[in-house]
N, CA, C, O and the ligand as a Tripos MOL2 file, in Angstrom:
@<TRIPOS>MOLECULE
protein
  273   271    69     0     0
PROTEIN
NO_CHARGES

@<TRIPOS>ATOM
      1 N          -2.2330  -17.9620    3.9110 N.3       1 MET1
      2 CA         -2.3120  -16.5120    3.7750 C.3       1 MET1
      3 C          -3.7590  -16.0790    3.5340 C.2       1 MET1
      4 O          -4.4380  -16.6020    2.6500 O.2       1 MET1
      5 N          -4.1920  -15.1650    4.2950 N.am      2 PRO2
      6 CA         -5.5870  -14.7360    4.1350 C.3       2 PRO2
      7 C          -5.7840  -13.8700    2.9000 C.2       2 PRO2
      8 O          -4.8870  -13.1440    2.4700 O.2       2 PRO2
      9 N          -6.9520  -13.9680    2.3610 N.am      3 ILE3
     10 CA         -7.2950  -13.1470    1.1980 C.3       3 ILE3
     11 C          -8.1520  -11.9760    1.6640 C.2       3 ILE3
     12 O          -9.1590  -12.1500    2.3490 O.2       3 ILE3
     13 N          -7.7310  -10.8000    1.2800 N.am      4 PHE4
     14 CA         -8.4990   -9.6180    1.6150 C.3       4 PHE4
     15 C          -9.0300   -8.9850    0.3400 C.2       4 PHE4
     16 O          -8.4020   -9.0420   -0.7170 O.2       4 PHE4
     17 N         -10.1710   -8.3980    0.4660 N.am      5 GLU5
     18 CA        -10.7570   -7.7300   -0.6810 C.3       5 GLU5
     19 C         -10.6630   -6.2230   -0.4990 C.2       5 GLU5
     20 O         -10.9690   -5.6680    0.5560 O.2       5 GLU5
     21 N         -10.2340   -5.6030   -1.5560 N.am      6 TYR6
     22 CA        -10.1210   -4.1500   -1.5340 C.3       6 TYR6
     23 C         -11.0190   -3.5680   -2.6170 C.2       6 TYR6
     24 O         -11.0440   -4.0340   -3.7560 O.2       6 TYR6
     25 N         -11.7380   -2.5550   -2.2280 N.am      7 GLN7
     26 CA        -12.5900   -1.8910   -3.1990 C.3       7 GLN7
     27 C         -11.9720   -0.5660   -3.5940 C.2       7 GLN7
     28 O         -11.5670    0.2300   -2.7470 O.2       7 GLN7
     29 N         -11.9100   -0.3490   -4.8780 N.am      8 CYS8
     30 CA        -11.3760    0.8920   -5.4030 C.3       8 CYS8
     31 C         -12.3780    2.0170   -5.1330 C.2       8 CYS8
     32 O         -13.5590    1.9150   -5.4650 O.2       8 CYS8
     33 N         -11.8770    3.0830   -4.5280 N.am      9 VAL9
     34 CA        -12.7700    4.2000   -4.2530 C.3       9 VAL9
     35 C         -12.9890    5.0150   -5.5240 C.2       9 VAL9
     36 O         -13.8410    5.9020   -5.5780 O.2       9 VAL9
     37 N         -12.2120    4.6940   -6.5260 N.am     10 HIS10
     38 CA        -12.2710    5.4080   -7.7930 C.3      10 HIS10
     39 C         -13.3990    4.8750   -8.6660 C.2      10 HIS10
     40 O         -14.2870    5.6150   -9.0920 O.2      10 HIS10
     41 N         -13.3390    3.5640   -8.9230 N.am     11 CYS11
     42 CA        -14.2890    2.9750   -9.8620 C.3      11 CYS11
     43 C         -15.1710    1.9320   -9.1860 C.2      11 CYS11
     44 O         -16.1290    1.4430   -9.7840 O.2      11 CYS11
     45 N         -14.8490    1.5950   -7.9500 N.am     12 GLY12
     46 CA        -15.6820    0.6530   -7.2270 C.3      12 GLY12
     47 C         -15.3550   -0.7990   -7.5040 C.2      12 GLY12
     48 O         -16.0360   -1.6990   -7.0140 O.2      12 GLY12
     49 N         -14.3260   -1.0270   -8.2790 N.am     13 HIS13
     50 CA        -13.9390   -2.3890   -8.5970 C.3      13 HIS13
     51 C         -13.3200   -3.0590   -7.3750 C.2      13 HIS13
     52 O         -12.5220   -2.4600   -6.6550 O.2      13 HIS13
     53 N         -13.7050   -4.3120   -7.1580 N.am     14 ILE14
     54 CA        -13.1960   -5.0400   -6.0000 C.3      14 ILE14
     55 C         -12.1280   -6.0170   -6.4600 C.2      14 ILE14
     56 O         -12.3570   -6.8360   -7.3500 O.2      14 ILE14
     57 N         -10.9630   -5.9210   -5.8450 N.am     15 THR15
     58 CA         -9.8520   -6.7920   -6.1790 C.3      15 THR15
     59 C          -9.4560   -7.5780   -4.9360 C.2      15 THR15
     60 O          -9.3750   -7.0260   -3.8390 O.2      15 THR15
     61 N          -9.2140   -8.8600   -5.1200 N.am     16 SER16
     62 CA         -8.7880   -9.6940   -4.0020 C.3      16 SER16
     63 C          -7.2700   -9.7850   -3.9710 C.2      16 SER16
     64 O          -6.6220   -9.9640   -5.0020 O.2      16 SER16
     65 N          -6.7210   -9.6590   -2.7860 N.am     17 PHE17
     66 CA         -5.2820   -9.7270   -2.6280 C.3      17 PHE17
     67 C          -4.9350  -10.7590   -1.5630 C.2      17 PHE17
     68 O          -5.5900  -10.8740   -0.5270 O.2      17 PHE17
     69 N          -3.8820  -11.4970   -1.8630 N.am     18 LEU18
     70 CA         -3.2830  -12.3120   -0.8150 C.3      18 LEU18
     71 C          -2.3680  -11.4080   -0.0010 C.2      18 LEU18
     72 O          -1.4850  -10.7490   -0.5490 O.2      18 LEU18
     73 N          -2.5800  -11.3820    1.2860 N.am     19 GLU19
     74 CA         -1.8420  -10.4340    2.0940 C.3      19 GLU19
     75 C          -1.1770  -11.1260    3.2690 C.2      19 GLU19
     76 O          -1.8150  -11.8620    4.0220 O.2      19 GLU19
     77 N           0.1000  -10.8790    3.4090 N.am     20 LYS20
     78 CA          0.8000  -11.4000    4.5720 C.3      20 LYS20
     79 C           0.3970  -10.5960    5.7950 C.2      20 LYS20
     80 O          -0.0170   -9.4400    5.7070 O.2      20 LYS20
     81 N           0.5340  -11.2460    6.9250 N.am     21 ALA21
     82 CA          0.1620  -10.5710    8.1610 C.3      21 ALA21
     83 C           1.0980   -9.4040    8.4180 C.2      21 ALA21
     84 O           2.3190   -9.5560    8.4080 O.2      21 ALA21
     85 N           0.5200   -8.2570    8.6440 N.am     22 GLY22
     86 CA          1.3180   -7.0840    8.9840 C.3      22 GLY22
     87 C           1.9600   -6.4010    7.8060 C.2      22 GLY22
     88 O           2.7630   -5.4840    7.9790 O.2      22 GLY22
     89 N           1.6210   -6.8320    6.6140 N.am     23 SER23
     90 CA          2.2260   -6.1920    5.4510 C.3      23 SER23
     91 C           1.5460   -4.8620    5.1790 C.2      23 SER23
     92 O           0.3430   -4.7000    5.3840 O.2      23 SER23
     93 N           2.3170   -3.9510    4.7300 N.am     24 GLN24
     94 CA          1.7840   -2.6250    4.4380 C.3      24 GLN24
     95 C           1.8470   -2.3670    2.9410 C.2      24 GLN24
     96 O           2.2340   -1.2870    2.4940 O.2      24 GLN24
     97 N           1.4680   -3.3590    2.1950 N.am     25 GLU25
     98 CA          1.5320   -3.2250    0.7500 C.3      25 GLU25
     99 C           0.4920   -2.2350    0.2480 C.2      25 GLU25
    100 O          -0.5830   -2.0690    0.8240 O.2      25 GLU25
    101 N           0.8520   -1.6020   -0.8220 N.am     26 ILE26
    102 CA         -0.1040   -0.7190   -1.4790 C.3      26 ILE26
    103 C          -0.8250   -1.5220   -2.5460 C.2      26 ILE26
    104 O          -0.2020   -2.0860   -3.4450 O.2      26 ILE26
    105 N          -2.1270   -1.5660   -2.4380 N.am     27 HIS27
    106 CA         -2.9040   -2.3620   -3.3640 C.3      27 HIS27
    107 C          -3.4690   -1.4790   -4.4680 C.2      27 HIS27
    108 O          -4.1150   -0.4580   -4.2310 O.2      27 HIS27
    109 N          -3.2000   -1.9140   -5.6460 N.am     28 VAL28
    110 CA         -3.6160   -1.1310   -6.8030 C.3      28 VAL28
    111 C          -4.8150   -1.8030   -7.4490 C.2      28 VAL28
    112 O          -4.8600   -3.0220   -7.6170 O.2      28 VAL28
    113 N          -5.7650   -0.9900   -7.7990 N.am     29 CYS29
    114 CA         -6.9550   -1.4940   -8.4690 C.3      29 CYS29
    115 C          -6.5780   -2.1660   -9.7850 C.2      29 CYS29
    116 O          -5.8170   -1.6190  -10.5830 O.2      29 CYS29
    117 N          -7.1270   -3.3640   -9.9960 N.am     30 ALA30
    118 CA         -6.7860   -4.1150  -11.1990 C.3      30 ALA30
    119 C          -7.4570   -3.5270  -12.4330 C.2      30 ALA30
    120 O          -7.1040   -3.8550  -13.5660 O.2      30 ALA30
    121 N          -8.4170   -2.6660  -12.1970 N.am     31 LYS31
    122 CA         -9.1830   -2.1420  -13.3180 C.3      31 LYS31
    123 C          -8.6620   -0.7920  -13.7930 C.2      31 LYS31
    124 O          -8.4430   -0.5800  -14.9860 O.2      31 LYS31
    125 N          -8.4690    0.1130  -12.8440 N.am     32 CYS32
    126 CA         -8.0790    1.4640  -13.2500 C.3      32 CYS32
    127 C          -6.7190    1.8640  -12.6890 C.2      32 CYS32
    128 O          -6.2810    3.0040  -12.8440 O.2      32 CYS32
    129 N          -6.0510    0.9050  -12.0300 N.am     33 ASN33
    130 CA         -4.7050    1.1440  -11.4910 C.3      33 ASN33
    131 C          -4.6650    2.2690  -10.4520 C.2      33 ASN33
    132 O          -3.6230    2.8850  -10.2250 O.2      33 ASN33
    133 N          -5.7880    2.5190   -9.8450 N.am     34 SER34
    134 CA         -5.8050    3.5380   -8.8050 C.3      34 SER34
    135 C          -5.3090    2.9350   -7.4940 C.2      34 SER34
    136 O          -5.5830    1.7750   -7.1850 O.2      34 SER34
    137 N          -4.5850    3.7290   -6.7420 N.am     35 LYS35
    138 CA         -4.0770    3.2560   -5.4540 C.3      35 LYS35
    139 C          -5.0380    3.5790   -4.3170 C.2      35 LYS35
    140 O          -4.7890    3.2490   -3.1580 O.2      35 LYS35
    141 N          -6.1220    4.2200   -4.6700 N.am     36 ASP36
    142 CA         -7.1020    4.5570   -3.6460 C.3      36 ASP36
    143 C          -8.0440    3.3820   -3.4320 C.2      36 ASP36
    144 O          -9.1520    3.3390   -3.9650 O.2      36 ASP36
    145 N          -7.5740    2.4400   -2.6440 N.am     37 THR37
    146 CA         -8.3950    1.2710   -2.3440 C.3      37 THR37
    147 C          -8.6150    1.1820   -0.8490 C.2      37 THR37
    148 O          -7.7630    1.5710   -0.0500 O.2      37 THR37
    149 N          -9.7550    0.6720   -0.4940 N.am     38 LYS38
    150 CA        -10.0470    0.4910    0.9220 C.3      38 LYS38
    151 C         -10.4080   -0.9610    1.1740 C.2      38 LYS38
    152 O         -11.0670   -1.6170    0.3660 O.2      38 LYS38
    153 N          -9.9560   -1.4350    2.3150 N.am     39 LYS39
    154 CA        -10.1690   -2.8290    2.6610 C.3      39 LYS39
    155 C         -11.6290   -3.0710    3.0040 C.2      39 LYS39
    156 O         -12.2790   -2.2750    3.6820 O.2      39 LYS39
    157 N         -12.1150   -4.1960    2.5130 N.am     40 ILE40
    158 CA        -13.4960   -4.5620    2.8170 C.3      40 ILE40
    159 C         -13.4770   -5.6690    3.8520 C.2      40 ILE40
    160 O         -12.8440   -6.7070    3.6600 O.2      40 ILE40
    161 N         -14.1590   -5.4430    4.9220 N.am     41 PHE41
    162 CA        -14.2540   -6.4610    5.9480 C.3      41 PHE41
    163 C         -15.5390   -7.2480    5.7340 C.2      41 PHE41
    164 O         -16.6410   -6.7840    6.0310 O.2      41 PHE41
    165 N         -15.3590   -8.4440    5.2140 N.am     42 SER42
    166 CA        -16.5270   -9.2720    4.9340 C.3      42 SER42
    167 C         -16.8710  -10.0910    6.1650 C.2      42 SER42
    168 O         -16.3960  -11.2120    6.3460 O.2      42 SER42
    169 N         -17.7030   -9.5050    6.9980 N.am     43 THR43
    170 CA        -18.1150  -10.2010    8.2140 C.3      43 THR43
    171 C         -19.5590  -10.6470    8.0610 C.2      43 THR43
    172 O         -20.5080   -9.8770    8.2070 O.2      43 THR43
    173 N         -19.6710  -11.9270    7.7610 N.am     44 PHE44
    174 CA        -21.0070  -12.4600    7.5510 C.3      44 PHE44
    175 C         -21.5000  -13.2510    8.7570 C.2      44 PHE44
    176 O         -22.5140  -13.9460    8.6890 O.2      44 PHE44
    177 N         -20.7710  -13.1340    9.8540 N.am     45 SER45
    178 CA        -21.1800  -13.8740   11.0420 C.3      45 SER45
    179 C         -22.4400  -13.2430   11.6340 C.2      45 SER45
    180 O         -22.5420  -12.0260   11.7880 O.2      45 SER45
    181 N         -23.3770  -14.1040   11.9530 N.am     46 VAL46
    182 CA        -24.6450  -13.6270   12.4810 C.3      46 VAL46
    183 C         -24.5190  -13.4490   13.9850 C.2      46 VAL46
    184 O         -24.2250  -14.3900   14.7210 O.2      46 VAL46
    185 N         -24.7480  -12.2240   14.4180 N.am     47 GLU47
    186 CA        -24.6640  -11.9660   15.8490 C.3      47 GLU47
    187 C         -26.0610  -11.9330   16.4470 C.2      47 GLU47
    188 O         -26.9700  -11.2890   15.9250 O.2      47 GLU47
    189 N         -26.2010  -12.6350   17.5400 N.am     48 GLY48
    190 CA        -27.4810  -12.6430   18.2330 C.3      48 GLY48
    191 C         -28.5880  -13.2570   17.4060 C.2      48 GLY48
    192 O         -29.7490  -12.8610   17.5000 O.2      48 GLY48
    193 N         -28.2150  -14.2210   16.6020 N.am     49 GLY49
    194 CA        -29.1940  -14.8820   15.7660 C.3      49 GLY49
    195 C         -30.0880  -15.7950   16.5740 C.2      49 GLY49
    196 O         -29.9440  -15.9410   17.7880 O.2      49 GLY49
    197 N         -31.0120  -16.4010   15.8640 N.am     50 ALA50
    198 CA        -31.9530  -17.2980   16.5310 C.3      50 ALA50
    199 C         -31.2500  -18.6110   16.8470 C.2      50 ALA50
    200 O         -31.1600  -19.5050   16.0050 O.2      50 ALA50
    201 N         -30.7590  -18.7070   18.0640 N.am     51 SER51
    202 CA        -30.1260  -19.9500   18.4960 C.3      51 SER51
    203 C         -31.1430  -20.7570   19.2900 C.2      51 SER51
    204 O         -31.5370  -20.3770   20.3920 O.2      51 SER51
    205 N         -31.5560  -21.8700   18.7160 N.am     52 SER52
    206 CA        -32.6200  -22.6700   19.3160 C.3      52 SER52
    207 C         -32.2230  -23.1380   20.7120 C.2      52 SER52
    208 O         -32.9310  -22.8840   21.6870 O.2      52 SER52
    209 N         -31.0950  -23.8190   20.7980 N.am     53 SER53
    210 CA        -30.6600  -24.2870   22.1120 C.3      53 SER53
    211 C         -29.2560  -23.7620   22.3740 C.2      53 SER53
    212 O         -28.2690  -24.3690   21.9590 O.2      53 SER53
    213 N         -29.1770  -22.6610   23.0460 N.am     54 GLY54
    214 CA        -27.8920  -22.0230   23.2950 C.3      54 GLY54
    215 C         -27.0760  -22.7760   24.3290 C.2      54 GLY54
    216 O         -27.4780  -23.8350   24.8120 O.2      54 GLY54
    217 N         -25.9300  -22.2150   24.6580 N.am     55 ASP55
    218 CA        -25.0640  -22.8780   25.6340 C.3      55 ASP55
    219 C         -25.5860  -22.6370   27.0480 C.2      55 ASP55
    220 O         -25.6320  -23.5560   27.8650 O.2      55 ASP55
    221 N         -25.9710  -21.4200   27.3250 N.am     56 GLY56
    222 CA        -26.4340  -21.1030   28.6670 C.3      56 GLY56
    223 C         -27.9480  -21.2530   28.7720 C.2      56 GLY56
    224 O         -28.7060  -20.5740   28.0780 O.2      56 GLY56
    225 N         -28.3640  -22.1440   29.6400 N.am     57 PHE57
    226 CA        -29.8030  -22.3360   29.8050 C.3      57 PHE57
    227 C         -30.3530  -21.2730   30.7450 C.2      57 PHE57
    228 O         -30.5590  -21.5180   31.9340 O.2      57 PHE57
    229 N         -30.5820  -20.1180   30.2040 N.am     58 SER58
    230 CA        -31.1220  -19.0600   31.0360 C.3      58 SER58
    231 C         -32.5800  -18.8330   30.6690 C.2      58 SER58
    232 O         -32.8960  -18.2790   29.6160 O.2      58 SER58
    233 N         -33.4330  -19.2590   31.5320 N.am     59 CYS59
    234 CA        -34.8580  -19.1260   31.2740 C.3      59 CYS59
    235 C         -35.2930  -17.6800   31.4940 C.2      59 CYS59
    236 O         -34.9930  -17.0990   32.5380 O.2      59 CYS59
    237 N         -35.9820  -17.1020   30.5440 N.am     60 PRO60
    238 CA        -36.4040  -15.7100   30.6830 C.3      60 PRO60
    239 C         -37.4200  -15.5100   31.8050 C.2      60 PRO60
    240 O         -37.4650  -14.4490   32.4280 O.2      60 PRO60
    241 N         -38.2040  -16.4990   32.0490 N.am     61 THR61
    242 CA        -39.2250  -16.3380   33.0830 C.3      61 THR61
    243 C         -38.7540  -16.8440   34.4410 C.2      61 THR61
    244 O         -39.2950  -16.4510   35.4750 O.2      61 THR61
    245 N         -37.7540  -17.7090   34.4400 N.am     62 GLY62
    246 CA        -37.2320  -18.2050   35.7050 C.3      62 GLY62
    247 C         -37.9990  -19.4040   36.2330 C.2      62 GLY62
    248 O         -37.6960  -19.9270   37.3060 O.2      62 GLY62
    249 N         -38.9940  -19.8350   35.4700 N.am     63 THR63
    250 CA        -39.7820  -20.9800   35.9280 C.3      63 THR63
    251 C         -39.2720  -22.2880   35.3300 C.2      63 THR63
    252 O         -39.7090  -23.3770   35.7030 O.2      63 THR63
    253 N         -38.3530  -22.1530   34.4100 N.am     64 CYS64
    254 CA        -37.8240  -23.3440   33.7630 C.3      64 CYS64
    255 C         -36.9340  -24.1200   34.7240 C.2      64 CYS64
    256 O         -36.1960  -23.5330   35.5150 O.2      64 CYS64
    257 N         -37.0110  -25.4340   34.6490 N.am     65 SER65
    258 CA        -36.2380  -26.2580   35.5530 C.3      65 SER65
    259 C         -34.7580  -26.2510   35.1930 C.2      65 SER65
    260 O         -33.9140  -26.6150   36.0110 O.2      65 SER65
    261 N         -34.4480  -25.8420   33.9830 N.am     66 PHE66
    262 CA        -33.0590  -25.8240   33.5660 C.3      66 PHE66
    263 C         -32.3140  -24.6200   34.1360 C.2      66 PHE66
    264 O         -31.0850  -24.6230   34.2120 O.2      66 PHE66
    265 N         -33.0470  -23.6140   34.5280 N.am     67 SER67
    266 CA        -32.4010  -22.3900   35.0020 C.3      67 SER67
    267 C         -31.7690  -22.6040   36.3690 C.2      67 SER67
    268 O         -32.2860  -23.3590   37.1930 O.2      67 SER67
    269 N         -30.6950  -21.9620   36.5940 N.am     68 GLY68
    270 CA        -30.0560  -22.0510   37.8960 C.3      68 GLY68
    271 C         -28.9830  -23.0230   37.9240 C.2      68 GLY68
    272 O         -28.3470  -23.2100   38.9610 O.2      68 GLY68
    273 ZN        -10.4190    1.2770   -9.8520 Zn       69 ZN69
@<TRIPOS>BOND
     1     1     2 1
     2     2     3 1
     3     3     4 2
     4     3     5 am
     5     5     6 1
     6     6     7 1
     7     7     8 2
     8     7     9 am
     9     9    10 1
    10    10    11 1
    11    11    12 2
    12    11    13 am
    13    13    14 1
    14    14    15 1
    15    15    16 2
    16    15    17 am
    17    17    18 1
    18    18    19 1
    19    19    20 2
    20    19    21 am
    21    21    22 1
    22    22    23 1
    23    23    24 2
    24    23    25 am
    25    25    26 1
    26    26    27 1
    27    27    28 2
    28    27    29 am
    29    29    30 1
    30    30    31 1
    31    31    32 2
    32    31    33 am
    33    33    34 1
    34    34    35 1
    35    35    36 2
    36    35    37 am
    37    37    38 1
    38    38    39 1
    39    39    40 2
    40    39    41 am
    41    41    42 1
    42    42    43 1
    43    43    44 2
    44    43    45 am
    45    45    46 1
    46    46    47 1
    47    47    48 2
    48    47    49 am
    49    49    50 1
    50    50    51 1
    51    51    52 2
    52    51    53 am
    53    53    54 1
    54    54    55 1
    55    55    56 2
    56    55    57 am
    57    57    58 1
    58    58    59 1
    59    59    60 2
    60    59    61 am
    61    61    62 1
    62    62    63 1
    63    63    64 2
    64    63    65 am
    65    65    66 1
    66    66    67 1
    67    67    68 2
    68    67    69 am
    69    69    70 1
    70    70    71 1
    71    71    72 2
    72    71    73 am
    73    73    74 1
    74    74    75 1
    75    75    76 2
    76    75    77 am
    77    77    78 1
    78    78    79 1
    79    79    80 2
    80    79    81 am
    81    81    82 1
    82    82    83 1
    83    83    84 2
    84    83    85 am
    85    85    86 1
    86    86    87 1
    87    87    88 2
    88    87    89 am
    89    89    90 1
    90    90    91 1
    91    91    92 2
    92    91    93 am
    93    93    94 1
    94    94    95 1
    95    95    96 2
    96    95    97 am
    97    97    98 1
    98    98    99 1
    99    99   100 2
   100    99   101 am
   101   101   102 1
   102   102   103 1
   103   103   104 2
   104   103   105 am
   105   105   106 1
   106   106   107 1
   107   107   108 2
   108   107   109 am
   109   109   110 1
   110   110   111 1
   111   111   112 2
   112   111   113 am
   113   113   114 1
   114   114   115 1
   115   115   116 2
   116   115   117 am
   117   117   118 1
   118   118   119 1
   119   119   120 2
   120   119   121 am
   121   121   122 1
   122   122   123 1
   123   123   124 2
   124   123   125 am
   125   125   126 1
   126   126   127 1
   127   127   128 2
   128   127   129 am
   129   129   130 1
   130   130   131 1
   131   131   132 2
   132   131   133 am
   133   133   134 1
   134   134   135 1
   135   135   136 2
   136   135   137 am
   137   137   138 1
   138   138   139 1
   139   139   140 2
   140   139   141 am
   141   141   142 1
   142   142   143 1
   143   143   144 2
   144   143   145 am
   145   145   146 1
   146   146   147 1
   147   147   148 2
   148   147   149 am
   149   149   150 1
   150   150   151 1
   151   151   152 2
   152   151   153 am
   153   153   154 1
   154   154   155 1
   155   155   156 2
   156   155   157 am
   157   157   158 1
   158   158   159 1
   159   159   160 2
   160   159   161 am
   161   161   162 1
   162   162   163 1
   163   163   164 2
   164   163   165 am
   165   165   166 1
   166   166   167 1
   167   167   168 2
   168   167   169 am
   169   169   170 1
   170   170   171 1
   171   171   172 2
   172   171   173 am
   173   173   174 1
   174   174   175 1
   175   175   176 2
   176   175   177 am
   177   177   178 1
   178   178   179 1
   179   179   180 2
   180   179   181 am
   181   181   182 1
   182   182   183 1
   183   183   184 2
   184   183   185 am
   185   185   186 1
   186   186   187 1
   187   187   188 2
   188   187   189 am
   189   189   190 1
   190   190   191 1
   191   191   192 2
   192   191   193 am
   193   193   194 1
   194   194   195 1
   195   195   196 2
   196   195   197 am
   197   197   198 1
   198   198   199 1
   199   199   200 2
   200   199   201 am
   201   201   202 1
   202   202   203 1
   203   203   204 2
   204   203   205 am
   205   205   206 1
   206   206   207 1
   207   207   208 2
   208   207   209 am
   209   209   210 1
   210   210   211 1
   211   211   212 2
   212   211   213 am
   213   213   214 1
   214   214   215 1
   215   215   216 2
   216   215   217 am
   217   217   218 1
   218   218   219 1
   219   219   220 2
   220   219   221 am
   221   221   222 1
   222   222   223 1
   223   223   224 2
   224   223   225 am
   225   225   226 1
   226   226   227 1
   227   227   228 2
   228   227   229 am
   229   229   230 1
   230   230   231 1
   231   231   232 2
   232   231   233 am
   233   233   234 1
   234   234   235 1
   235   235   236 2
   236   235   237 am
   237   237   238 1
   238   238   239 1
   239   239   240 2
   240   239   241 am
   241   241   242 1
   242   242   243 1
   243   243   244 2
   244   243   245 am
   245   245   246 1
   246   246   247 1
   247   247   248 2
   248   247   249 am
   249   249   250 1
   250   250   251 1
   251   251   252 2
   252   251   253 am
   253   253   254 1
   254   254   255 1
   255   255   256 2
   256   255   257 am
   257   257   258 1
   258   258   259 1
   259   259   260 2
   260   259   261 am
   261   261   262 1
   262   262   263 1
   263   263   264 2
   264   263   265 am
   265   265   266 1
   266   266   267 1
   267   267   268 2
   268   267   269 am
   269   269   270 1
   270   270   271 1
   271   271   272 2
@<TRIPOS>SUBSTRUCTURE
     1 MET1         2 RESIDUE 1 A MET
     2 PRO2         6 RESIDUE 1 A PRO
     3 ILE3        10 RESIDUE 1 A ILE
     4 PHE4        14 RESIDUE 1 A PHE
     5 GLU5        18 RESIDUE 1 A GLU
     6 TYR6        22 RESIDUE 1 A TYR
     7 GLN7        26 RESIDUE 1 A GLN
     8 CYS8        30 RESIDUE 1 A CYS
     9 VAL9        34 RESIDUE 1 A VAL
    10 HIS10       38 RESIDUE 1 A HIS
    11 CYS11       42 RESIDUE 1 A CYS
    12 GLY12       46 RESIDUE 1 A GLY
    13 HIS13       50 RESIDUE 1 A HIS
    14 ILE14       54 RESIDUE 1 A ILE
    15 THR15       58 RESIDUE 1 A THR
    16 SER16       62 RESIDUE 1 A SER
    17 PHE17       66 RESIDUE 1 A PHE
    18 LEU18       70 RESIDUE 1 A LEU
    19 GLU19       74 RESIDUE 1 A GLU
    20 LYS20       78 RESIDUE 1 A LYS
    21 ALA21       82 RESIDUE 1 A ALA
    22 GLY22       86 RESIDUE 1 A GLY
    23 SER23       90 RESIDUE 1 A SER
    24 GLN24       94 RESIDUE 1 A GLN
    25 GLU25       98 RESIDUE 1 A GLU
    26 ILE26      102 RESIDUE 1 A ILE
    27 HIS27      106 RESIDUE 1 A HIS
    28 VAL28      110 RESIDUE 1 A VAL
    29 CYS29      114 RESIDUE 1 A CYS
    30 ALA30      118 RESIDUE 1 A ALA
    31 LYS31      122 RESIDUE 1 A LYS
    32 CYS32      126 RESIDUE 1 A CYS
    33 ASN33      130 RESIDUE 1 A ASN
    34 SER34      134 RESIDUE 1 A SER
    35 LYS35      138 RESIDUE 1 A LYS
    36 ASP36      142 RESIDUE 1 A ASP
    37 THR37      146 RESIDUE 1 A THR
    38 LYS38      150 RESIDUE 1 A LYS
    39 LYS39      154 RESIDUE 1 A LYS
    40 ILE40      158 RESIDUE 1 A ILE
    41 PHE41      162 RESIDUE 1 A PHE
    42 SER42      166 RESIDUE 1 A SER
    43 THR43      170 RESIDUE 1 A THR
    44 PHE44      174 RESIDUE 1 A PHE
    45 SER45      178 RESIDUE 1 A SER
    46 VAL46      182 RESIDUE 1 A VAL
    47 GLU47      186 RESIDUE 1 A GLU
    48 GLY48      190 RESIDUE 1 A GLY
    49 GLY49      194 RESIDUE 1 A GLY
    50 ALA50      198 RESIDUE 1 A ALA
    51 SER51      202 RESIDUE 1 A SER
    52 SER52      206 RESIDUE 1 A SER
    53 SER53      210 RESIDUE 1 A SER
    54 GLY54      214 RESIDUE 1 A GLY
    55 ASP55      218 RESIDUE 1 A ASP
    56 GLY56      222 RESIDUE 1 A GLY
    57 PHE57      226 RESIDUE 1 A PHE
    58 SER58      230 RESIDUE 1 A SER
    59 CYS59      234 RESIDUE 1 A CYS
    60 PRO60      238 RESIDUE 1 A PRO
    61 THR61      242 RESIDUE 1 A THR
    62 GLY62      246 RESIDUE 1 A GLY
    63 THR63      250 RESIDUE 1 A THR
    64 CYS64      254 RESIDUE 1 A CYS
    65 SER65      258 RESIDUE 1 A SER
    66 PHE66      262 RESIDUE 1 A PHE
    67 SER67      266 RESIDUE 1 A SER
    68 GLY68      270 RESIDUE 1 A GLY
    69 ZN69       273 GROUP 0 **** ****
């Protein structure tokens, strides 16, 4: 079961919940019991990062022997 983090829009407290897929549970802040929580998408994946040797050998100049 994936763990999702919800941040209380009231006090800003972040509570982690185990959530079943497709569940529509109401998550209550553990600190102030507010139901106004929003899901936090923790996406730490680096997009377009510095990949030294990528999968596709596409030479920017076209003079590389690996290109083509
Ligand atoms: Zn709260």
